C-alpha angles and dihedrals in degrees: 000000000000113000104160136044124208129183122210133180142117120308113279095019094118107266094136092045090054091048090052092048091048090050092052092049094046093048092050089053092054100261115137113239125194135159137066146281133205121244131191117244114214132190117192090341095309122112107240100171149308134280129202111231123191119221086250091057104258111142135204137170118265099171146338135195109266097257091050092044093061128232119340112278126234090239121079111287122220115206137182110190107309093344126100110209117226097212097176091052093046094047095046091057104033105038097059088055090061091048092050092048091051093049094047093055121233105265110142092342135128120200115207121216110178101192142013095184141138094279095051093044092068085078111083089191089055091052091052092046092051092051092048092049093049089052093047129085091263121103116229130215107192147151130234130184124253109263111262131153117348111007117251107233101222093040091055090044090056094043093055100043114120092224094055127089113198120204116198110218119210133170087253098052105028095096093050099045101075097082091050092047092049093046091052093046092048088054090049092051092045090057091048093064 
């Protein structure tokens, strides 16, 4: 039985936008929505990093390009391409959301994880929290990157779970996918109760 929905597709194709639209639709139909999504941060038209934004609007830094992140820190630095990941900021905002979702129980609730990507996977606590949430009574709406290069362990784990339906988002289908995503999530939530 399908319990979780994940979107995949190339960067910039509209996965986060679909997640946000699905959250709005679910919330207006009485389904509880918690979790976070990732948003680009731009400065004068140039992408300088990413923030983590909770569905209630709290915001924290996920990463910045090196010159915007400041001088290298004494602690170990995690980087993805030109971006320096701010692990303490990410964990302080994202991890309590998982704890809250687990303590609230999963009835008629969807937990949003946008995304399970290279930056987020530097956090061992995040990896454990994702696994616990997927094994809980809560349904998850999440995003995962398209496989390229060396496989990311947790991403492949999610992709191959029997209780996960993966939608591939493209520029051609992104406007038509929302009803299918919502229908699948509504079925997931119905079986939670």
